[in-house]
N, C-alpha and C positions, 0 to 999 in steps of 0.2 A: 894098444891103448883102448880103454873103454870109450863109449860115446862121450861121456862127460870129460874125460881126459883129452879127447880129441878136440873138443870145443875149447877147453882151457888152453891147450897148446896153440890153437888158432888165434885166440885172443892175445896170448903172450907175443906171438909173431906179429900180429897186427899192431900192437903197441910199439914194437921196435921197428916197424915198417919193413919187415922182411917178407916181401911179396913172394919170393921163391919158396920159402918155407910155408907160407899161407897156402899157396897153390898146391903144395904137396899133400894137403889133407882135404882138398875139395875136388869134386868131380870136374871133368874137363869143361862142362858148360858153365860152371860157376867161377872159373879162373879169371882173375883180373888184378890190376894194380891201380885202378882208377881211384883217385881221391887221396892216396897216401901222402901226396905233397901238401895237402891242406890240413893234415892231421897234426895236432899237438900231441895228444895221447888218447888212449882208450883204456878204460878201467872196468874190468869184469867185477860186478858186485854180487851176483848170484848165478848159480849154474846147477840146475837140477834135472835129472832124467825123469821123464814122465812115463811111468809104466815099465813093462818088461819088453825088450825088443822082440819083434815078431815078424812073421812073413809079410811080404808086401803084396796085398791082394790085388793091387792095380798093375803090378809088374812082376810076372813070374820069373824074370831073369835076375831078380834081386833076392838074395838069400834072406836077409833080415833088414828091417827098418827100425830106427829108434828116433825118439824126439827128446830134445833137450831145451828146456825153458831157461832163458837167461835174462838178467837185468844188467845193463851196463851204462856207463857215462862216457860220453865222447866230447872232447874239447878240440875245437878247430882253431886255426890261425885267424888272427883278426882281419886279414885281407880277404877272407872267404866271404862270399856274398850271402851265405845262409846264417842261421843263428850260431853264435860262437860256441855254445855248449848245449848239450841236450842229454836227457836220460831216456833210455829205450827199454822196452820189454819185447823181446823177440823169441820166436821158436826156431830152433835149428833142426833140420831133418838130416839124419845120417843114414847111409845105407852100406851094407856089407854084401858084396857080390857072391862070396863063397864062405863056407865055414872058417877057412883059414886066411881070408883076405882082411885087410885093415878097414876100419870104419872110415868112411869118406863123407864129408859134408856135401849134401846134394841140394839144399835149399835153406833159405832163412827169410825172416821177415816178421812183421807184427801181425797179430790176428788171432 
């Protein structure tokens, strides 16, 4: 999968609350299933790769790094203490360890 397809897959699994499939496309330090019980749904609205994947200057053990900018809407259950729904704009960082390895999501967040 391309970086964009990897993020789209992640969101599809997030919407169906499939933690095992979500964790299959993220690095080990990002794996979690926290918060899935509070989720009604998540909808990916926009998903665009920024630039061309390149070498990771901060980590020579990583073959390539890519950035995918996303916009999404999340709806939470009413019994959750936070806001019931929100729109987000985040960047997902993906890395590829070798030329033949899969893209893995290594970080995400606003900013």
